[in-house]
C-alpha positions as CSV (number, residue, x, y, z in Angstrom):
1,X,-19.5,-28.2,-84.2
2,X,-21.9,-26.4,-82.3
3,X,-21.9,-22.7,-81.3
4,X,-22.6,-22.1,-77.6
5,X,-24.2,-19.2,-76.4
6,X,-22.3,-19.3,-72.9
7,X,-18.8,-19.7,-71.7
8,X,-18.1,-23.3,-70.7
9,X,-15.8,-25.2,-68.3
10,X,-14.3,-27.8,-70.4
11,X,-12.9,-31.0,-68.3
12,X,-11.6,-33.6,-70.3
13,X,-9.6,-37.0,-70.2
14,X,-8.2,-39.9,-72.1
15,X,-10.7,-42.8,-72.4
16,X,-14.2,-43.0,-73.2
17,X,-16.7,-43.3,-70.8
18,X,-19.0,-46.3,-70.2
19,X,-22.5,-44.9,-69.7
20,X,-23.1,-47.2,-66.9
21,X,-21.0,-44.9,-65.1
22,X,-23.7,-42.7,-64.8
23,X,-26.8,-45.1,-64.5
24,X,-25.2,-47.9,-61.8
25,X,-25.6,-46.4,-58.5
26,X,-22.9,-47.7,-55.9
27,X,-20.9,-49.3,-59.1
28,X,-17.1,-48.0,-58.8
29,X,-14.4,-49.7,-60.5
30,X,-12.1,-47.9,-58.2
31,X,-12.8,-49.1,-54.5
32,X,-9.5,-50.7,-53.3
33,X,-7.4,-48.9,-55.7
34,X,-5.2,-46.2,-53.3
35,X,-4.1,-44.3,-56.2
36,X,-7.7,-43.3,-57.2
37,X,-9.6,-40.4,-55.7
38,X,-13.2,-42.3,-56.3
39,X,-14.6,-44.8,-54.1
40,X,-18.3,-44.8,-53.4
41,X,-19.5,-45.2,-57.1
42,X,-22.2,-42.6,-56.3
43,X,-20.2,-38.9,-57.0
44,X,-20.6,-38.8,-60.7
45,X,-24.5,-39.5,-60.5
46,X,-24.9,-36.9,-57.5
47,X,-22.9,-34.3,-59.9
48,X,-25.6,-34.8,-62.7
49,X,-28.5,-34.4,-60.5
50,X,-27.2,-31.3,-58.9
51,X,-26.4,-29.7,-62.1
52,X,-29.8,-30.4,-63.5
53,X,-31.5,-29.3,-60.0
54,X,-29.4,-26.0,-60.1
55,X,-30.4,-25.4,-64.0
56,X,-26.8,-25.6,-64.7
57,X,-26.7,-26.4,-68.5
58,X,-24.2,-29.5,-69.3
59,X,-23.1,-31.7,-72.2
60,X,-21.2,-34.9,-72.2
61,X,-19.3,-36.6,-74.8
62,X,-17.9,-40.1,-75.0
63,X,-15.5,-40.1,-77.8
64,X,-17.3,-38.9,-80.8
65,X,-20.9,-39.5,-79.2
66,X,-22.9,-37.2,-77.1
67,X,-24.5,-38.8,-73.9
68,X,-28.0,-37.4,-74.1
69,X,-29.1,-36.5,-70.4
70,X,-32.5,-35.3,-69.7
71,X,-35.6,-35.8,-67.3
72,X,-38.9,-37.1,-66.9
73,X,-41.4,-36.5,-64.5
74,X,-42.5,-39.6,-62.1
75,X,-45.3,-39.5,-59.4
76,X,-44.2,-41.5,-56.1
77,X,-46.7,-41.2,-53.6
78,X,-48.4,-37.4,-53.8
79,X,-44.7,-36.1,-55.1
80,X,-43.5,-36.0,-58.6
81,X,-39.8,-36.6,-59.1
82,X,-37.6,-35.5,-62.0
83,X,-36.2,-38.9,-63.1
84,X,-32.9,-38.8,-65.0
85,X,-32.3,-40.2,-68.4
86,X,-29.1,-41.6,-70.4
87,X,-29.4,-41.6,-74.1
88,X,-33.4,-42.0,-73.3
89,X,-33.1,-44.8,-71.1
90,X,-34.7,-44.5,-67.7
91,X,-32.4,-44.3,-64.8
92,X,-33.5,-45.0,-60.9
93,X,-31.8,-41.5,-60.6
94,X,-33.7,-38.4,-59.8
95,X,-32.6,-34.8,-59.1
96,X,-33.4,-34.8,-55.4
97,X,-30.0,-36.8,-55.1
98,X,-27.4,-35.1,-53.0
99,X,-30.0,-32.7,-51.5
100,X,-27.1,-30.7,-49.3
101,X,-24.8,-30.6,-52.0
102,X,-23.2,-27.3,-53.0
103,X,-23.0,-26.7,-57.0
104,X,-19.0,-26.7,-56.7
105,X,-19.4,-30.5,-55.7
106,X,-20.6,-31.5,-58.9
107,X,-17.4,-29.8,-60.2
108,X,-15.4,-31.6,-57.9
109,X,-16.9,-35.0,-58.8
110,X,-16.6,-34.4,-62.6
111,X,-12.8,-33.2,-62.2
112,X,-12.1,-36.0,-59.9
113,X,-13.0,-38.8,-62.3
114,X,-11.0,-37.1,-65.0
115,X,-8.2,-37.1,-62.8
116,X,-8.7,-40.9,-61.8
117,X,-8.9,-41.6,-65.7
118,X,-5.6,-39.8,-66.5
119,X,-4.6,-36.9,-68.9
120,X,-7.1,-34.6,-67.2
121,X,-7.3,-31.1,-68.5
122,X,-9.4,-28.0,-67.7
123,X,-10.1,-25.3,-69.9
124,X,-12.5,-22.6,-70.6
125,X,-14.6,-23.2,-74.1
126,X,-17.2,-21.3,-76.1
127,X,-17.3,-24.1,-78.6
128,X,-18.2,-27.7,-78.5
129,X,-16.4,-30.5,-80.2
130,X,-16.4,-34.3,-79.6
131,X,-12.9,-35.7,-79.4
132,X,-12.2,-39.5,-80.6
133,X,-10.9,-41.6,-77.4
134,X,-11.7,-38.8,-74.9
135,X,-14.6,-38.1,-72.4
136,X,-15.5,-34.1,-72.2
137,X,-17.7,-32.4,-69.9
138,X,-18.8,-29.1,-71.1
139,X,-20.4,-27.1,-67.9
140,X,-22.1,-23.9,-68.2
141,X,-20.0,-21.1,-66.6
142,X,-22.6,-19.3,-64.2
143,X,-21.8,-17.3,-61.3
144,X,-21.2,-20.4,-58.9
145,X,-18.8,-22.0,-61.4
146,X,-17.0,-18.9,-62.3
147,X,-16.1,-18.6,-58.5
148,X,-14.6,-22.4,-58.4
149,X,-12.7,-21.6,-61.8
150,X,-11.4,-18.0,-60.5
151,X,-10.2,-19.1,-57.2
152,X,-9.4,-22.7,-58.3
153,X,-6.7,-23.3,-55.1
154,X,-9.5,-22.7,-52.8
155,X,-11.1,-26.1,-53.8
156,X,-8.3,-27.9,-55.6
157,X,-4.6,-28.0,-54.7
158,X,-3.1,-29.1,-57.9
159,X,-2.1,-25.9,-59.2
160,X,-0.6,-24.7,-55.7
161,X,2.8,-23.7,-55.9
162,X,3.2,-22.6,-52.5
163,X,4.6,-26.1,-51.2
164,X,6.9,-26.3,-48.0
165,X,6.7,-30.2,-47.8
166,X,5.9,-33.1,-50.1
167,X,6.8,-36.8,-49.8
168,X,5.3,-38.4,-52.8
169,X,1.8,-38.7,-51.1
170,X,1.2,-35.8,-48.8
171,X,1.9,-32.3,-49.3
172,X,1.7,-29.2,-47.0
173,X,1.0,-25.5,-48.2
174,X,1.5,-22.1,-46.7
175,X,-1.6,-21.5,-44.4
176,X,-3.9,-18.7,-44.2
177,X,-7.1,-17.2,-42.9
178,X,-8.9,-20.5,-42.8
179,X,-8.2,-24.1,-42.0
180,X,-8.1,-26.1,-45.2
181,X,-7.6,-30.0,-45.5
182,X,-7.4,-31.6,-49.0
183,X,-7.3,-35.3,-49.9
184,X,-5.7,-36.4,-52.9
185,X,-5.7,-32.7,-54.1
186,X,-9.4,-32.3,-53.2
187,X,-10.8,-30.0,-50.5
188,X,-12.6,-32.1,-47.8
189,X,-12.5,-29.7,-45.2
190,X,-12.5,-25.9,-44.2
191,X,-12.8,-24.2,-41.0
192,X,-13.0,-20.4,-40.4
193,X,-9.7,-20.4,-38.2
194,X,-6.4,-19.2,-39.0
195,X,-3.8,-21.9,-39.9
196,X,-0.1,-22.2,-40.2
197,X,-0.6,-24.6,-43.0
198,X,-3.2,-26.2,-45.5
199,X,-2.6,-30.0,-45.9
200,X,-3.1,-32.4,-48.5
201,X,-2.9,-35.9,-46.8
202,X,-3.4,-39.0,-49.2
203,X,-5.4,-41.3,-46.4
204,X,-7.6,-38.6,-45.0
205,X,-11.0,-40.6,-44.2
206,X,-13.9,-39.2,-46.2
207,X,-17.7,-39.8,-46.2
208,X,-20.2,-40.3,-49.2
209,X,-20.0,-36.2,-49.5
210,X,-16.5,-36.3,-50.0
211,X,-16.0,-34.2,-47.0
212,X,-13.9,-35.5,-43.8
213,X,-15.3,-38.4,-42.2
214,X,-15.3,-36.9,-38.8
215,X,-13.1,-34.0,-37.1
216,X,-11.9,-36.3,-34.6
217,X,-10.7,-38.5,-37.3
218,X,-9.0,-35.6,-39.4
219,X,-7.2,-34.3,-36.4
220,X,-5.9,-37.7,-35.2
221,X,-4.1,-38.3,-38.6
222,X,-2.9,-34.9,-38.7
223,X,-1.2,-34.8,-35.2
224,X,0.1,-37.9,-36.5
225,X,1.5,-36.8,-39.8
226,X,3.0,-33.6,-37.9
227,X,4.7,-35.9,-35.3
228,X,6.2,-37.9,-37.8
229,X,7.1,-36.1,-40.6
230,X,6.9,-32.4,-40.2
231,X,10.4,-30.8,-41.5
232,X,12.4,-28.1,-39.5
233,X,10.6,-25.0,-41.4
234,X,7.3,-26.4,-40.2
235,X,8.3,-27.1,-36.8
236,X,10.0,-23.4,-36.6
237,X,6.8,-21.8,-37.6
238,X,4.5,-24.0,-34.9
239,X,7.1,-23.0,-32.2
240,X,7.2,-19.6,-32.9
241,X,3.6,-18.8,-34.1
242,X,0.8,-21.3,-32.8
243,X,-1.0,-18.6,-30.6
244,X,-4.6,-18.2,-32.0
245,X,-3.8,-21.0,-35.1
246,X,-5.2,-24.4,-35.9
247,X,-2.2,-26.2,-35.0
248,X,-1.9,-24.7,-31.5
249,X,-5.1,-26.1,-30.5
250,X,-4.2,-29.6,-31.5
251,X,-4.7,-32.4,-29.2
252,X,-1.1,-33.6,-29.5
253,X,-1.7,-36.7,-27.4
254,X,-3.8,-38.2,-29.8
255,X,-2.5,-41.7,-31.3
256,X,0.7,-43.7,-30.5
257,X,2.9,-41.8,-33.3
258,X,6.3,-40.7,-31.8
259,X,7.7,-37.0,-32.8
260,X,10.6,-37.2,-35.2
261,X,13.8,-35.7,-34.3
262,X,13.4,-32.4,-36.0
263,X,11.3,-31.4,-33.0
264,X,14.0,-32.1,-30.5
265,X,16.9,-30.4,-32.9
266,X,14.9,-27.5,-33.5
267,X,14.1,-27.0,-29.7
268,X,18.0,-26.8,-29.4
269,X,18.1,-27.3,-25.5
270,X,15.6,-24.6,-24.7
271,X,13.6,-24.5,-21.8
272,X,9.9,-24.8,-22.4
273,X,7.3,-23.0,-20.4
274,X,3.7,-24.2,-20.8
275,X,1.3,-21.7,-22.1
276,X,-1.5,-21.3,-19.5
277,X,1.2,-21.4,-16.7
278,X,3.6,-18.8,-18.5
279,X,2.6,-15.6,-16.5
280,X,4.3,-17.3,-13.2
281,X,7.6,-17.5,-15.1
282,X,7.9,-14.1,-16.2
283,X,11.7,-13.7,-14.9
284,X,12.7,-16.9,-16.2
285,X,12.0,-16.0,-19.8
286,X,14.9,-15.3,-22.2
287,X,16.2,-16.2,-25.3
288,X,16.7,-19.6,-23.9
289,X,13.0,-20.5,-23.1
290,X,10.0,-20.7,-25.5
291,X,6.3,-20.9,-24.5
292,X,4.5,-23.9,-25.9
293,X,0.9,-24.9,-25.8
294,X,0.4,-27.4,-22.9
295,X,-0.6,-30.5,-24.8
296,X,2.3,-30.1,-27.1
297,X,4.7,-29.5,-24.3
298,X,3.7,-32.4,-22.5
299,X,4.2,-34.8,-25.3
300,X,7.5,-33.5,-26.3
301,X,8.3,-34.6,-22.6
302,X,7.0,-37.7,-23.0
303,X,8.7,-38.7,-25.9
304,X,12.3,-37.2,-24.9
305,X,12.0,-37.6,-21.7
306,X,15.2,-35.7,-20.0
307,X,16.2,-34.2,-23.1
308,X,13.3,-31.9,-22.7
309,X,13.0,-29.3,-19.8
310,X,10.0,-27.9,-18.6
311,X,9.6,-25.0,-16.2
312,X,6.6,-25.9,-13.6
313,X,6.3,-29.7,-14.8
314,X,6.6,-32.7,-13.0
315,X,5.1,-36.0,-14.5
316,X,6.0,-37.7,-11.0
317,X,3.1,-36.4,-9.5
318,X,0.7,-37.1,-12.4
319,X,1.5,-34.1,-14.7
320,X,0.7,-31.5,-12.4
321,X,1.2,-27.7,-13.4
322,X,3.7,-26.5,-10.7
323,X,3.3,-22.6,-10.3
324,X,5.8,-20.1,-8.7
325,X,4.9,-18.6,-5.5
326,X,4.4,-14.6,-5.5
327,X,6.0,-12.9,-2.5
328,X,2.6,-12.4,-0.9
329,X,1.5,-16.5,-1.3
330,X,5.4,-17.0,0.2
331,X,4.5,-14.7,3.2
332,X,1.1,-16.3,4.1
333,X,2.7,-19.7,3.7
334,X,5.4,-19.1,6.1
335,X,2.7,-17.6,8.6
336,X,0.5,-20.8,8.4
337,X,3.4,-23.2,8.5
338,X,4.7,-21.4,11.7
339,X,1.1,-21.3,13.4
340,X,0.7,-24.9,13.0
341,X,4.2,-26.2,13.5
342,X,3.4,-26.7,17.2
343,X,0.5,-28.9,16.6
344,X,1.3,-31.0,13.5
345,X,4.7,-32.2,11.9
346,X,3.8,-30.1,9.0
347,X,7.3,-29.5,7.9
348,X,8.1,-33.0,7.2
349,X,6.1,-32.5,4.1
350,X,6.9,-30.2,1.1
351,X,4.4,-27.6,0.0
352,X,4.1,-26.6,-3.6
353,X,1.8,-24.3,-5.2
354,X,0.0,-26.2,-8.1
355,X,-2.6,-25.4,-10.9
356,X,-5.4,-27.9,-9.6
357,X,-8.7,-28.9,-10.9
358,X,-11.6,-26.4,-10.5
359,X,-13.1,-26.5,-6.9
360,X,-9.9,-28.3,-5.6
361,X,-8.0,-26.4,-3.2
362,X,-5.5,-28.9,-2.2
363,X,-4.2,-32.1,-2.8
364,X,-1.8,-34.6,-1.4
365,X,0.5,-36.9,-3.1
366,X,3.4,-38.9,-2.0
367,X,5.2,-36.7,0.5
368,X,3.9,-33.5,-1.1
369,X,1.2,-31.1,-0.3
370,X,-0.1,-29.4,-3.3
371,X,-2.0,-26.0,-2.8
372,X,-4.2,-23.9,-5.1
373,X,-3.9,-20.4,-5.9
374,X,-7.4,-20.2,-4.9
375,X,-6.8,-21.1,-1.6
376,X,-4.8,-18.0,-0.9
377,X,-7.4,-16.1,-2.6
378,X,-9.6,-17.0,0.1
379,X,-7.5,-15.7,3.1
380,X,-5.0,-17.4,5.9
381,X,-7.6,-19.5,7.5
382,X,-8.3,-21.3,4.3
383,X,-4.6,-21.8,3.8
384,X,-4.1,-23.2,7.0
385,X,-7.3,-25.5,6.8
386,X,-6.3,-26.8,3.4
387,X,-2.7,-27.7,5.0
388,X,-4.3,-29.5,8.0
389,X,-6.5,-31.8,5.8
390,X,-3.6,-32.4,3.2
391,X,-1.2,-33.1,6.1
392,X,-3.8,-35.5,7.4
393,X,-4.2,-37.4,4.1
394,X,-0.7,-38.2,4.1
395,X,0.0,-38.9,7.9
396,X,-3.0,-41.1,8.0
397,X,-2.7,-42.4,4.4
398,X,-6.3,-42.5,4.0
399,X,-8.2,-41.3,1.0
400,X,-10.7,-38.4,1.1
401,X,-14.2,-39.2,2.2
402,X,-13.3,-42.7,3.9
403,X,-14.3,-44.5,6.9
404,X,-10.4,-44.5,7.8
405,X,-9.8,-40.8,7.2
406,X,-12.9,-40.0,9.2
407,X,-11.7,-42.0,12.2
408,X,-7.9,-40.7,11.8
409,X,-9.5,-37.1,12.3
410,X,-11.5,-37.3,15.1
411,X,-9.0,-39.5,17.2
412,X,-6.2,-36.9,16.3
413,X,-8.0,-34.0,17.3
414,X,-10.0,-35.4,20.1
415,X,-6.4,-36.3,21.4
416,X,-5.0,-32.6,21.2
417,X,-7.9,-31.5,23.2
418,X,-7.6,-34.4,25.6
419,X,-3.8,-33.4,26.3
420,X,-4.8,-29.7,26.9
421,X,-7.5,-29.9,29.2
422,X,-6.1,-33.1,30.9
423,X,-9.6,-34.5,30.4
424,X,-9.6,-38.0,28.9
425,X,-12.5,-39.5,27.3
């Protein structure tokens, strides 16, 4: 038994580790086994390199035998590298591996390997002792390592007790000031934005640094999971508290997954108001209405169809956001319709206020003229001009900036002038 001057984290597991697990880069016995965390066959090698580079003391035992780890200088080009030796045998690994790795990543890799082998234990030790049949890592408890051990739940999910959903593969925990994603119990993403939940999703895709493969892929899988698996407790939280939360900003249209019945049951027949048009429907708000993110509201409508009702929304016109006119807008519109009625048959089409694309003042679809609030901001003349243009599109059945539309306008309004003046061209 050897006395250690410092306190060490002791990570142990059943089965004695093969020295080739350190020496063969890319060699993994776990690839293809979905029950295992390991995949790439590089994590443990990177972990050793990082700990040596960060001057963290380390001892490893495979059963009764210590695996001695040290380095030797080797020159390559004009630069010297610290090449790692295992039991005095030179490897091809250097301490420059994992240049962007943080110290805690090394703890993560050693812990993951222990979990994969089974009967994993994490303890604090100040004495070192080999154990036959076991693999043991003793890692110096410096300031960075202390933070990992002290705040274990920030890095790993296995000791968390705040579980609100579990299905055998995936878990959901109460969220907090940061968004956290785990995979098989290991943190693979953290973002500085409040989230309603923290997630542990078994099939999250990761890269060789054991972080999420991409934000797009992560959010795609997260949306699919929430749609198909969310329980009523989670859905109530999303409905009631989505504002400024990670879940409120999700692209709910991702993927082909359908919402489970819980989403409709929790809605309870309430009318939905989309978040960015809520200001137009203040008078309609009551305990029977619910404000939701636009993307979530539209996807619920698409999934449940007539069972979901949304104020100011119609997919008949390509999912336009219909707005409610205020009294000033109604007054201007009535004036312009009256102004135009003797010149064009404007009243045969519906006129609807809608939130159109930036820069678009009006749009004509089917039997309806859509007009943007920006037209009203620019005054009566602009509203009248928009009505004339969109009426002309509907009447001519010709698209914007087309030769047919140009010809229609010329013939239509030259004809009006000819009739008024009694002069025919």
